[in-house]
PDB file of N, CA, C and O in Angstrom, chain B, residues numbered from 101:
ATOM      1  N   UNK B 101      39.130  95.668 181.812  1.00  0.00           N
ATOM      2  CA  UNK B 101      39.310  96.971 181.201  1.00  0.00           C
ATOM      3  C   UNK B 101      40.719  97.032 180.616  1.00  0.00           C
ATOM      4  O   UNK B 101      41.686  96.628 181.262  1.00  0.00           O
ATOM      5  N   UNK B 102      40.824  97.530 179.415  1.00  0.00           N
ATOM      6  CA  UNK B 102      42.122  97.676 178.774  1.00  0.00           C
ATOM      7  C   UNK B 102      42.988  98.642 179.561  1.00  0.00           C
ATOM      8  O   UNK B 102      42.486  99.591 180.162  1.00  0.00           O
ATOM      9  N   UNK B 103      44.282  98.398 179.555  1.00  0.00           N
ATOM     10  CA  UNK B 103      45.220  99.244 180.295  1.00  0.00           C
ATOM     11  C   UNK B 103      45.146 100.691 179.826  1.00  0.00           C
ATOM     12  O   UNK B 103      45.183 101.610 180.644  1.00  0.00           O
ATOM     13  N   UNK B 104      45.041 100.903 178.510  1.00  0.00           N
ATOM     14  CA  UNK B 104      44.964 102.272 177.982  1.00  0.00           C
ATOM     15  C   UNK B 104      43.664 102.948 178.405  1.00  0.00           C
ATOM     16  O   UNK B 104      43.655 104.139 178.715  1.00  0.00           O
ATOM     17  N   UNK B 105      42.574 102.197 178.418  1.00  0.00           N
ATOM     18  CA  UNK B 105      41.289 102.747 178.844  1.00  0.00           C
ATOM     19  C   UNK B 105      41.341 103.122 180.324  1.00  0.00           C
ATOM     20  O   UNK B 105      40.855 104.182 180.718  1.00  0.00           O
ATOM     21  N   UNK B 106      41.926 102.256 181.132  1.00  0.00           N
ATOM     22  CA  UNK B 106      42.082 102.537 182.555  1.00  0.00           C
ATOM     23  C   UNK B 106      42.908 103.804 182.752  1.00  0.00           C
ATOM     24  O   UNK B 106      42.551 104.665 183.556  1.00  0.00           O
ATOM     25  N   UNK B 107      44.005 103.916 182.019  1.00  0.00           N
ATOM     26  CA  UNK B 107      44.870 105.092 182.126  1.00  0.00           C
ATOM     27  C   UNK B 107      44.111 106.351 181.729  1.00  0.00           C
ATOM     28  O   UNK B 107      44.194 107.368 182.418  1.00  0.00           O
ATOM     29  N   UNK B 108      43.382 106.293 180.638  1.00  0.00           N
ATOM     30  CA  UNK B 108      42.630 107.459 180.170  1.00  0.00           C
ATOM     31  C   UNK B 108      41.569 107.879 181.186  1.00  0.00           C
ATOM     32  O   UNK B 108      41.417 109.066 181.474  1.00  0.00           O
ATOM     33  N   UNK B 109      40.849 106.925 181.716  1.00  0.00           N
ATOM     34  CA  UNK B 109      39.796 107.250 182.694  1.00  0.00           C
ATOM     35  C   UNK B 109      40.397 107.807 183.974  1.00  0.00           C
ATOM     36  O   UNK B 109      39.830 108.718 184.578  1.00  0.00           O
ATOM     37  N   UNK B 110      41.551 107.264 184.401  1.00  0.00           N
ATOM     38  CA  UNK B 110      42.224 107.805 185.581  1.00  0.00           C
ATOM     39  C   UNK B 110      42.674 109.246 185.317  1.00  0.00           C
ATOM     40  O   UNK B 110      42.531 110.106 186.186  1.00  0.00           O
ATOM     41  N   UNK B 111      43.207 109.510 184.141  1.00  0.00           N
ATOM     42  CA  UNK B 111      43.630 110.869 183.803  1.00  0.00           C
ATOM     43  C   UNK B 111      42.440 111.833 183.851  1.00  0.00           C
ATOM     44  O   UNK B 111      42.571 112.959 184.331  1.00  0.00           O
ATOM     45  N   UNK B 112      41.286 111.395 183.356  1.00  0.00           N
ATOM     46  CA  UNK B 112      40.086 112.234 183.413  1.00  0.00           C
ATOM     47  C   UNK B 112      39.682 112.528 184.857  1.00  0.00           C
ATOM     48  O   UNK B 112      39.327 113.659 185.189  1.00  0.00           O
ATOM     49  N   UNK B 113      39.738 111.515 185.705  1.00  0.00           N
ATOM     50  CA  UNK B 113      39.392 111.687 187.115  1.00  0.00           C
ATOM     51  C   UNK B 113      40.351 112.679 187.769  1.00  0.00           C
ATOM     52  O   UNK B 113      39.919 113.595 188.469  1.00  0.00           O
ATOM     53  N   UNK B 114      41.651 112.496 187.542  1.00  0.00           N
ATOM     54  CA  UNK B 114      42.641 113.380 188.159  1.00  0.00           C
ATOM     55  C   UNK B 114      42.506 114.808 187.654  1.00  0.00           C
ATOM     56  O   UNK B 114      42.689 115.757 188.417  1.00  0.00           O
ATOM     57  N   UNK B 115      42.190 114.967 186.382  1.00  0.00           N
ATOM     58  CA  UNK B 115      42.010 116.317 185.832  1.00  0.00           C
ATOM     59  C   UNK B 115      40.796 116.983 186.461  1.00  0.00           C
ATOM     60  O   UNK B 115      40.833 118.165 186.805  1.00  0.00           O
ATOM     61  N   UNK B 116      39.736 116.229 186.608  1.00  0.00           N
ATOM     62  CA  UNK B 116      38.513 116.758 187.202  1.00  0.00           C
ATOM     63  C   UNK B 116      38.745 117.165 188.665  1.00  0.00           C
ATOM     64  O   UNK B 116      38.271 118.216 189.097  1.00  0.00           O
ATOM     65  N   UNK B 117      39.460 116.351 189.410  1.00  0.00           N
ATOM     66  CA  UNK B 117      39.717 116.622 190.824  1.00  0.00           C
ATOM     67  C   UNK B 117      40.680 117.792 191.006  1.00  0.00           C
ATOM     68  O   UNK B 117      40.454 118.660 191.849  1.00  0.00           O
ATOM     69  N   UNK B 118      41.746 117.816 190.221  1.00  0.00           N
ATOM     70  CA  UNK B 118      42.801 118.809 190.430  1.00  0.00           C
ATOM     71  C   UNK B 118      42.598 120.094 189.641  1.00  0.00           C
ATOM     72  O   UNK B 118      43.053 121.160 190.056  1.00  0.00           O
ATOM     73  N   UNK B 119      41.913 119.993 188.500  1.00  0.00           N
ATOM     74  CA  UNK B 119      41.797 121.144 187.615  1.00  0.00           C
ATOM     75  C   UNK B 119      43.082 121.405 186.842  1.00  0.00           C
ATOM     76  O   UNK B 119      43.210 122.437 186.183  1.00  0.00           O
ATOM     77  N   UNK B 120      44.033 120.480 186.917  1.00  0.00           N
ATOM     78  CA  UNK B 120      45.327 120.639 186.243  1.00  0.00           C
ATOM     79  C   UNK B 120      45.176 120.483 184.732  1.00  0.00           C
ATOM     80  O   UNK B 120      44.241 119.843 184.250  1.00  0.00           O
ATOM     81  N   UNK B 121      46.096 121.069 184.006  1.00  0.00           N
ATOM     82  CA  UNK B 121      46.172 120.918 182.561  1.00  0.00           C
ATOM     83  C   UNK B 121      46.344 119.430 182.257  1.00  0.00           C
ATOM     84  O   UNK B 121      47.242 118.799 182.815  1.00  0.00           O
ATOM     85  N   UNK B 122      45.512 118.854 181.392  1.00  0.00           N
ATOM     86  CA  UNK B 122      45.627 117.422 181.081  1.00  0.00           C
ATOM     87  C   UNK B 122      47.018 117.015 180.602  1.00  0.00           C
ATOM     88  O   UNK B 122      47.430 115.871 180.794  1.00  0.00           O
ATOM     89  N   UNK B 123      47.745 117.946 179.978  1.00  0.00           N
ATOM     90  CA  UNK B 123      49.105 117.642 179.504  1.00  0.00           C
ATOM     91  C   UNK B 123      50.066 117.350 180.660  1.00  0.00           C
ATOM     92  O   UNK B 123      51.085 116.684 180.473  1.00  0.00           O
ATOM     93  N   UNK B 124      49.736 117.851 181.855  1.00  0.00           N
ATOM     94  CA  UNK B 124      50.599 117.642 183.027  1.00  0.00           C
ATOM     95  C   UNK B 124      50.386 116.282 183.672  1.00  0.00           C
ATOM     96  O   UNK B 124      51.216 115.834 184.463  1.00  0.00           O
ATOM     97  N   UNK B 125      49.284 115.621 183.343  1.00  0.00           N
ATOM     98  CA  UNK B 125      48.936 114.369 184.009  1.00  0.00           C
ATOM     99  C   UNK B 125      49.571 113.203 183.251  1.00  0.00           C
ATOM    100  O   UNK B 125      48.949 112.570 182.398  1.00  0.00           O
ATOM    101  N   UNK B 126      50.830 112.948 183.597  1.00  0.00           N
ATOM    102  CA  UNK B 126      51.613 111.869 183.000  1.00  0.00           C
ATOM    103  C   UNK B 126      51.944 110.865 184.103  1.00  0.00           C
ATOM    104  O   UNK B 126      51.809 111.188 185.283  1.00  0.00           O
ATOM    105  N   UNK B 127      52.372 109.659 183.744  1.00  0.00           N
ATOM    106  CA  UNK B 127      52.720 108.682 184.782  1.00  0.00           C
ATOM    107  C   UNK B 127      53.791 109.186 185.760  1.00  0.00           C
ATOM    108  O   UNK B 127      53.814 108.778 186.921  1.00  0.00           O
ATOM    109  N   UNK B 128      54.665 110.061 185.293  1.00  0.00           N
ATOM    110  CA  UNK B 128      55.745 110.570 186.143  1.00  0.00           C
ATOM    111  C   UNK B 128      55.305 111.742 187.010  1.00  0.00           C
ATOM    112  O   UNK B 128      56.020 112.112 187.942  1.00  0.00           O
ATOM    113  N   UNK B 129      54.157 112.331 186.731  1.00  0.00           N
ATOM    114  CA  UNK B 129      53.699 113.523 187.455  1.00  0.00           C
ATOM    115  C   UNK B 129      53.451 113.194 188.924  1.00  0.00           C
ATOM    116  O   UNK B 129      52.803 112.202 189.255  1.00  0.00           O
ATOM    117  N   UNK B 130      53.981 114.047 189.792  1.00  0.00           N
ATOM    118  CA  UNK B 130      53.759 113.880 191.231  1.00  0.00           C
ATOM    119  C   UNK B 130      52.395 114.467 191.567  1.00  0.00           C
ATOM    120  O   UNK B 130      52.041 115.560 191.126  1.00  0.00           O
ATOM    121  N   UNK B 131      51.645 113.720 192.352  1.00  0.00           N
ATOM    122  CA  UNK B 131      50.259 114.092 192.641  1.00  0.00           C
ATOM    123  C   UNK B 131      50.151 115.439 193.350  1.00  0.00           C
ATOM    124  O   UNK B 131      49.330 116.271 192.964  1.00  0.00           O
ATOM    125  N   UNK B 132      50.948 115.663 194.358  1.00  0.00           N
ATOM    126  CA  UNK B 132      50.847 116.894 195.138  1.00  0.00           C
ATOM    127  C   UNK B 132      51.589 118.030 194.445  1.00  0.00           C
ATOM    128  O   UNK B 132      51.008 119.083 194.182  1.00  0.00           O
ATOM    129  N   UNK B 133      52.856 117.823 194.151  1.00  0.00           N
ATOM    130  CA  UNK B 133      53.705 118.892 193.644  1.00  0.00           C
ATOM    131  C   UNK B 133      53.390 119.311 192.215  1.00  0.00           C
ATOM    132  O   UNK B 133      53.426 120.501 191.901  1.00  0.00           O
ATOM    133  N   UNK B 134      53.079 118.345 191.337  1.00  0.00           N
ATOM    134  CA  UNK B 134      52.915 118.660 189.922  1.00  0.00           C
ATOM    135  C   UNK B 134      51.474 118.952 189.506  1.00  0.00           C
ATOM    136  O   UNK B 134      51.227 119.849 188.701  1.00  0.00           O
ATOM    137  N   UNK B 135      50.528 118.195 190.054  1.00  0.00           N
ATOM    138  CA  UNK B 135      49.147 118.430 189.605  1.00  0.00           C
ATOM    139  C   UNK B 135      48.245 118.977 190.695  1.00  0.00           C
ATOM    140  O   UNK B 135      47.065 119.229 190.452  1.00  0.00           O
ATOM    141  N   UNK B 136      48.779 119.164 191.889  1.00  0.00           N
ATOM    142  CA  UNK B 136      48.048 119.894 192.923  1.00  0.00           C
ATOM    143  C   UNK B 136      46.946 119.142 193.640  1.00  0.00           C
ATOM    144  O   UNK B 136      45.973 119.748 194.088  1.00  0.00           O
ATOM    145  N   UNK B 137      47.084 117.823 193.757  1.00  0.00           N
ATOM    146  CA  UNK B 137      46.100 117.057 194.529  1.00  0.00           C
ATOM    147  C   UNK B 137      46.348 117.343 196.013  1.00  0.00           C
ATOM    148  O   UNK B 137      47.472 117.206 196.498  1.00  0.00           O
ATOM    149  N   UNK B 138      45.301 117.737 196.723  1.00  0.00           N
ATOM    150  CA  UNK B 138      45.442 117.973 198.164  1.00  0.00           C
ATOM    151  C   UNK B 138      44.881 116.776 198.928  1.00  0.00           C
ATOM    152  O   UNK B 138      44.478 115.783 198.322  1.00  0.00           O
ATOM    153  N   UNK B 139      44.853 116.868 200.262  1.00  0.00           N
ATOM    154  CA  UNK B 139      44.409 115.721 201.060  1.00  0.00           C
ATOM    155  C   UNK B 139      42.976 115.327 200.741  1.00  0.00           C
ATOM    156  O   UNK B 139      42.662 114.137 200.698  1.00  0.00           O
ATOM    157  N   UNK B 140      42.111 116.290 200.519  1.00  0.00           N
ATOM    158  CA  UNK B 140      40.734 115.982 200.140  1.00  0.00           C
ATOM    159  C   UNK B 140      40.704 115.307 198.768  1.00  0.00           C
ATOM    160  O   UNK B 140      39.906 114.401 198.532  1.00  0.00           O
ATOM    161  N   UNK B 141      41.562 115.748 197.887  1.00  0.00           N
ATOM    162  CA  UNK B 141      41.646 115.166 196.550  1.00  0.00           C
ATOM    163  C   UNK B 141      41.992 113.690 196.573  1.00  0.00           C
ATOM    164  O   UNK B 141      41.507 112.924 195.740  1.00  0.00           O
ATOM    165  N   UNK B 142      42.834 113.280 197.527  1.00  0.00           N
ATOM    166  CA  UNK B 142      43.173 111.863 197.644  1.00  0.00           C
ATOM    167  C   UNK B 142      41.922 111.041 197.929  1.00  0.00           C
ATOM    168  O   UNK B 142      41.752 109.954 197.376  1.00  0.00           O
ATOM    169  N   UNK B 143      41.053 111.551 198.784  1.00  0.00           N
ATOM    170  CA  UNK B 143      39.820 110.829 199.092  1.00  0.00           C
ATOM    171  C   UNK B 143      38.841 110.869 197.920  1.00  0.00           C
ATOM    172  O   UNK B 143      38.058 109.940 197.726  1.00  0.00           O
ATOM    173  N   UNK B 144      38.889 111.937 197.148  1.00  0.00           N
ATOM    174  CA  UNK B 144      38.061 111.990 195.946  1.00  0.00           C
ATOM    175  C   UNK B 144      38.517 110.925 194.956  1.00  0.00           C
ATOM    176  O   UNK B 144      37.690 110.321 194.274  1.00  0.00           O
ATOM    177  N   UNK B 145      39.819 110.691 194.871  1.00  0.00           N
ATOM    178  CA  UNK B 145      40.340 109.630 194.004  1.00  0.00           C
ATOM    179  C   UNK B 145      39.765 108.283 194.445  1.00  0.00           C
ATOM    180  O   UNK B 145      39.330 107.487 193.614  1.00  0.00           O
ATOM    181  N   UNK B 146      39.766 108.038 195.738  1.00  0.00           N
ATOM    182  CA  UNK B 146      39.235 106.793 196.288  1.00  0.00           C
ATOM    183  C   UNK B 146      37.775 106.605 195.879  1.00  0.00           C
ATOM    184  O   UNK B 146      37.385 105.529 195.426  1.00  0.00           O
ATOM    185  N   UNK B 147      36.981 107.645 196.039  1.00  0.00           N
ATOM    186  CA  UNK B 147      35.548 107.589 195.714  1.00  0.00           C
ATOM    187  C   UNK B 147      35.333 107.424 194.214  1.00  0.00           C
ATOM    188  O   UNK B 147      34.524 106.601 193.786  1.00  0.00           O
ATOM    189  N   UNK B 148      36.059 108.209 193.416  1.00  0.00           N
ATOM    190  CA  UNK B 148      35.903 108.147 191.954  1.00  0.00           C
ATOM    191  C   UNK B 148      36.319 106.787 191.399  1.00  0.00           C
ATOM    192  O   UNK B 148      35.670 106.259 190.496  1.00  0.00           O
ATOM    193  N   UNK B 149      37.397 106.220 191.934  1.00  0.00           N
ATOM    194  CA  UNK B 149      37.839 104.903 191.460  1.00  0.00           C
ATOM    195  C   UNK B 149      36.747 103.867 191.690  1.00  0.00           C
ATOM    196  O   UNK B 149      36.515 102.995 190.853  1.00  0.00           O
ATOM    197  N   UNK B 150      36.084 103.973 192.834  1.00  0.00           N
ATOM    198  CA  UNK B 150      35.005 103.038 193.145  1.00  0.00           C
ATOM    199  C   UNK B 150      33.796 103.290 192.244  1.00  0.00           C
ATOM    200  O   UNK B 150      33.270 102.357 191.638  1.00  0.00           O
ATOM    201  N   UNK B 151      33.356 104.542 192.154  1.00  0.00           N
ATOM    202  CA  UNK B 151      32.140 104.856 191.405  1.00  0.00           C
ATOM    203  C   UNK B 151      32.320 104.772 189.892  1.00  0.00           C
ATOM    204  O   UNK B 151      31.436 104.274 189.194  1.00  0.00           O
ATOM    205  N   UNK B 152      33.450 105.250 189.377  1.00  0.00           N
ATOM    206  CA  UNK B 152      33.641 105.307 187.922  1.00  0.00           C
ATOM    207  C   UNK B 152      34.306 104.056 187.345  1.00  0.00           C
ATOM    208  O   UNK B 152      34.033 103.664 186.211  1.00  0.00           O
ATOM    209  N   UNK B 153      35.181 103.435 188.140  1.00  0.00           N
ATOM    210  CA  UNK B 153      35.934 102.297 187.622  1.00  0.00           C
ATOM    211  C   UNK B 153      35.520 100.978 188.248  1.00  0.00           C
ATOM    212  O   UNK B 153      35.899  99.912 187.763  1.00  0.00           O
ATOM    213  N   UNK B 154      34.738 101.043 189.328  1.00  0.00           N
ATOM    214  CA  UNK B 154      34.340  99.826 190.016  1.00  0.00           C
ATOM    215  C   UNK B 154      35.482  99.170 190.760  1.00  0.00           C
ATOM    216  O   UNK B 154      35.463  97.964 191.007  1.00  0.00           O
ATOM    217  N   UNK B 155      36.492  99.978 191.122  1.00  0.00           N
ATOM    218  CA  UNK B 155      37.674  99.458 191.804  1.00  0.00           C
ATOM    219  C   UNK B 155      37.784 100.125 193.167  1.00  0.00           C
ATOM    220  O   UNK B 155      37.812 101.352 193.268  1.00  0.00           O
ATOM    221  N   UNK B 156      37.845  99.318 194.201  1.00  0.00           N
ATOM    222  CA  UNK B 156      37.966  99.856 195.566  1.00  0.00           C
ATOM    223  C   UNK B 156      39.438  99.949 195.950  1.00  0.00           C
ATOM    224  O   UNK B 156      40.186  98.978 195.837  1.00  0.00           O
ATOM    225  N   UNK B 157      39.842 101.135 196.405  1.00  0.00           N
ATOM    226  CA  UNK B 157      41.204 101.355 196.888  1.00  0.00           C
ATOM    227  C   UNK B 157      41.131 101.485 198.400  1.00  0.00           C
ATOM    228  O   UNK B 157      40.308 102.234 198.928  1.00  0.00           O
ATOM    229  N   UNK B 158      41.986 100.761 199.088  1.00  0.00           N
ATOM    230  CA  UNK B 158      42.026 100.890 200.549  1.00  0.00           C
ATOM    231  C   UNK B 158      42.687 102.209 200.921  1.00  0.00           C
ATOM    232  O   UNK B 158      43.626 102.656 200.261  1.00  0.00           O
ATOM    233  N   UNK B 159      42.190 102.820 201.977  1.00  0.00           N
ATOM    234  CA  UNK B 159      42.702 104.119 202.418  1.00  0.00           C
ATOM    235  C   UNK B 159      44.205 104.056 202.692  1.00  0.00           C
ATOM    236  O   UNK B 159      44.935 104.978 202.327  1.00  0.00           O
ATOM    237  N   UNK B 160      44.670 102.998 203.320  1.00  0.00           N
ATOM    238  CA  UNK B 160      46.106 102.903 203.633  1.00  0.00           C
ATOM    239  C   UNK B 160      46.959 102.812 202.376  1.00  0.00           C
ATOM    240  O   UNK B 160      48.106 103.257 202.381  1.00  0.00           O
ATOM    241  N   UNK B 161      46.420 102.240 201.291  1.00  0.00           N
ATOM    242  CA  UNK B 161      47.148 102.204 200.019  1.00  0.00           C
ATOM    243  C   UNK B 161      47.134 103.579 199.367  1.00  0.00           C
ATOM    244  O   UNK B 161      48.141 104.022 198.815  1.00  0.00           O
ATOM    245  N   UNK B 162      46.010 104.240 199.431  1.00  0.00           N
ATOM    246  CA  UNK B 162      45.852 105.554 198.812  1.00  0.00           C
ATOM    247  C   UNK B 162      46.907 106.535 199.305  1.00  0.00           C
ATOM    248  O   UNK B 162      47.448 107.317 198.524  1.00  0.00           O
ATOM    249  N   UNK B 163      47.195 106.493 200.583  1.00  0.00           N
ATOM    250  CA  UNK B 163      48.124 107.457 201.172  1.00  0.00           C
ATOM    251  C   UNK B 163      49.584 107.190 200.797  1.00  0.00           C
ATOM    252  O   UNK B 163      50.456 108.001 201.107  1.00  0.00           O
ATOM    253  N   UNK B 164      49.856 106.069 200.138  1.00  0.00           N
ATOM    254  CA  UNK B 164      51.221 105.744 199.699  1.00  0.00           C
ATOM    255  C   UNK B 164      51.526 106.292 198.307  1.00  0.00           C
ATOM    256  O   UNK B 164      52.690 106.366 197.913  1.00  0.00           O
ATOM    257  N   UNK B 165      50.500 106.673 197.568  1.00  0.00           N
ATOM    258  CA  UNK B 165      50.703 107.119 196.193  1.00  0.00           C
ATOM    259  C   UNK B 165      51.445 108.445 196.146  1.00  0.00           C
ATOM    260  O   UNK B 165      51.112 109.381 196.873  1.00  0.00           O
ATOM    261  N   UNK B 166      52.458 108.519 195.280  1.00  0.00           N
ATOM    262  CA  UNK B 166      53.213 109.759 195.084  1.00  0.00           C
ATOM    263  C   UNK B 166      53.071 110.289 193.658  1.00  0.00           C
ATOM    264  O   UNK B 166      53.115 111.497 193.425  1.00  0.00           O
ATOM    265  N   UNK B 167      52.899 109.363 192.704  1.00  0.00           N
ATOM    266  CA  UNK B 167      52.811 109.769 191.292  1.00  0.00           C
ATOM    267  C   UNK B 167      51.555 109.181 190.650  1.00  0.00           C
ATOM    268  O   UNK B 167      50.919 108.283 191.203  1.00  0.00           O
ATOM    269  N   UNK B 168      51.216 109.700 189.486  1.00  0.00           N
ATOM    270  CA  UNK B 168      50.097 109.159 188.714  1.00  0.00           C
ATOM    271  C   UNK B 168      50.374 107.697 188.390  1.00  0.00           C
ATOM    272  O   UNK B 168      49.468 106.865 188.441  1.00  0.00           O
ATOM    273  N   UNK B 169      51.614 107.383 188.058  1.00  0.00           N
ATOM    274  CA  UNK B 169      51.991 106.007 187.745  1.00  0.00           C
ATOM    275  C   UNK B 169      51.775 105.058 188.909  1.00  0.00           C
ATOM    276  O   UNK B 169      51.422 103.896 188.707  1.00  0.00           O
ATOM    277  N   UNK B 170      51.987 105.548 190.141  1.00  0.00           N
ATOM    278  CA  UNK B 170      51.726 104.707 191.317  1.00  0.00           C
ATOM    279  C   UNK B 170      50.268 104.273 191.342  1.00  0.00           C
ATOM    280  O   UNK B 170      49.966 103.111 191.615  1.00  0.00           O
ATOM    281  N   UNK B 171      49.369 105.203 191.059  1.00  0.00           N
ATOM    282  CA  UNK B 171      47.937 104.871 191.054  1.00  0.00           C
ATOM    283  C   UNK B 171      47.626 103.912 189.909  1.00  0.00           C
ATOM    284  O   UNK B 171      46.894 102.940 190.094  1.00  0.00           O
ATOM    285  N   UNK B 172      48.177 104.181 188.734  1.00  0.00           N
ATOM    286  CA  UNK B 172      47.912 103.320 187.576  1.00  0.00           C
ATOM    287  C   UNK B 172      48.333 101.884 187.856  1.00  0.00           C
ATOM    288  O   UNK B 172      47.574 100.951 187.592  1.00  0.00           O
ATOM    289  N   UNK B 173      49.528 101.704 188.385  1.00  0.00           N
ATOM    290  CA  UNK B 173      50.012 100.343 188.680  1.00  0.00           C
ATOM    291  C   UNK B 173      49.126  99.666 189.722  1.00  0.00           C
ATOM    292  O   UNK B 173      48.807  98.483 189.603  1.00  0.00           O
ATOM    293  N   UNK B 174      48.740 100.413 190.728  1.00  0.00           N
ATOM    294  CA  UNK B 174      47.897  99.850 191.786  1.00  0.00           C
ATOM    295  C   UNK B 174      46.521  99.456 191.249  1.00  0.00           C
ATOM    296  O   UNK B 174      46.006  98.388 191.579  1.00  0.00           O
ATOM    297  N   UNK B 175      45.927 100.316 190.425  1.00  0.00           N
ATOM    298  CA  UNK B 175      44.602 100.010 189.884  1.00  0.00           C
ATOM    299  C   UNK B 175      44.629  98.760 189.020  1.00  0.00           C
ATOM    300  O   UNK B 175      43.672  97.986 189.027  1.00  0.00           O
ATOM    301  N   UNK B 176      45.716  98.550 188.273  1.00  0.00           N
ATOM    302  CA  UNK B 176      45.804  97.346 187.442  1.00  0.00           C
ATOM    303  C   UNK B 176      45.766  96.077 188.290  1.00  0.00           C
ATOM    304  O   UNK B 176      45.257  95.046 187.849  1.00  0.00           O
ATOM    305  N   UNK B 177      46.307  96.153 189.508  1.00  0.00           N
ATOM    306  CA  UNK B 177      46.298  94.966 190.374  1.00  0.00           C
ATOM    307  C   UNK B 177      44.933  94.755 191.022  1.00  0.00           C
ATOM    308  O   UNK B 177      44.644  93.663 191.512  1.00  0.00           O
ATOM    309  N   UNK B 178      44.087  95.794 191.029  1.00  0.00           N
ATOM    310  CA  UNK B 178      42.793  95.719 191.708  1.00  0.00           C
ATOM    311  C   UNK B 178      41.601  95.620 190.762  1.00  0.00           C
ATOM    312  O   UNK B 178      40.456  95.627 191.215  1.00  0.00           O
ATOM    313  N   UNK B 179      41.847  95.529 189.472  1.00  0.00           N
ATOM    314  CA  UNK B 179      40.724  95.490 188.535  1.00  0.00           C
ATOM    315  C   UNK B 179      39.750  94.385 188.921  1.00  0.00           C
ATOM    316  O   UNK B 179      40.169  93.306 189.341  1.00  0.00           O
ATOM    317  N   UNK B 180      38.450  94.649 188.779  1.00  0.00           N
ATOM    318  CA  UNK B 180      37.451  93.619 189.072  1.00  0.00           C
ATOM    319  C   UNK B 180      37.738  92.369 188.235  1.00  0.00           C
ATOM    320  O   UNK B 180      38.133  92.500 187.076  1.00  0.00           O
ATOM    321  N   UNK B 181      37.555  91.173 188.776  1.00  0.00           N
ATOM    322  CA  UNK B 181      37.860  89.931 188.046  1.00  0.00           C
ATOM    323  C   UNK B 181      37.166  89.831 186.696  1.00  0.00           C
ATOM    324  O   UNK B 181      37.762  89.324 185.747  1.00  0.00           O
ATOM    325  N   UNK B 182      35.921  90.298 186.578  1.00  0.00           N
ATOM    326  CA  UNK B 182      35.216  90.210 185.301  1.00  0.00           C
ATOM    327  C   UNK B 182      35.843  91.134 184.267  1.00  0.00           C
ATOM    328  O   UNK B 182      35.760  90.849 183.073  1.00  0.00           O
ATOM    329  N   UNK B 183      36.465  92.229 184.683  1.00  0.00           N
ATOM    330  CA  UNK B 183      37.103  93.158 183.738  1.00  0.00           C
ATOM    331  C   UNK B 183      38.395  92.556 183.210  1.00  0.00           C
ATOM    332  O   UNK B 183      38.776  92.843 182.075  1.00  0.00           O
ATOM    333  N   UNK B 184      39.079  91.736 183.988  1.00  0.00           N
ATOM    334  CA  UNK B 184      40.331  91.151 183.552  1.00  0.00           C
ATOM    335  C   UNK B 184      40.104  90.084 182.493  1.00  0.00           C
ATOM    336  O   UNK B 184      41.011  89.791 181.714  1.00  0.00           O
ATOM    337  N   UNK B 185      38.926  89.504 182.447  1.00  0.00           N
ATOM    338  CA  UNK B 185      38.633  88.439 181.493  1.00  0.00           C
ATOM    339  C   UNK B 185      38.355  88.974 180.098  1.00  0.00           C
ATOM    340  O   UNK B 185      38.387  88.206 179.136  1.00  0.00           O
ATOM    341  N   UNK B 186      38.080  90.276 179.958  1.00  0.00           N
ATOM    342  CA  UNK B 186      37.759  90.824 178.644  1.00  0.00           C
ATOM    343  C   UNK B 186      38.966  91.250 177.888  1.00  0.00           C
ATOM    344  O   UNK B 186      38.851  91.732 176.761  1.00  0.00           O
TER     345      UNK B 186
END
């Protein structure tokens, strides 16, 4: 998956979960303070990444994320092998 496509799909997921203005969802945006992701929202991110992106995030990694950029960088390292070949 292209990096821009991954970023766009992650932004859509975060907007859907948080209800935040899409303009607020930038790599620097803090998940809790800026876009309002709560503890349940973190688990929704885990589920959505698996279902929508085919990428599994470990729970212990999920709880380390502070910004949108943290998730983006992590997802790039976890992309399915077949997606990296395209």
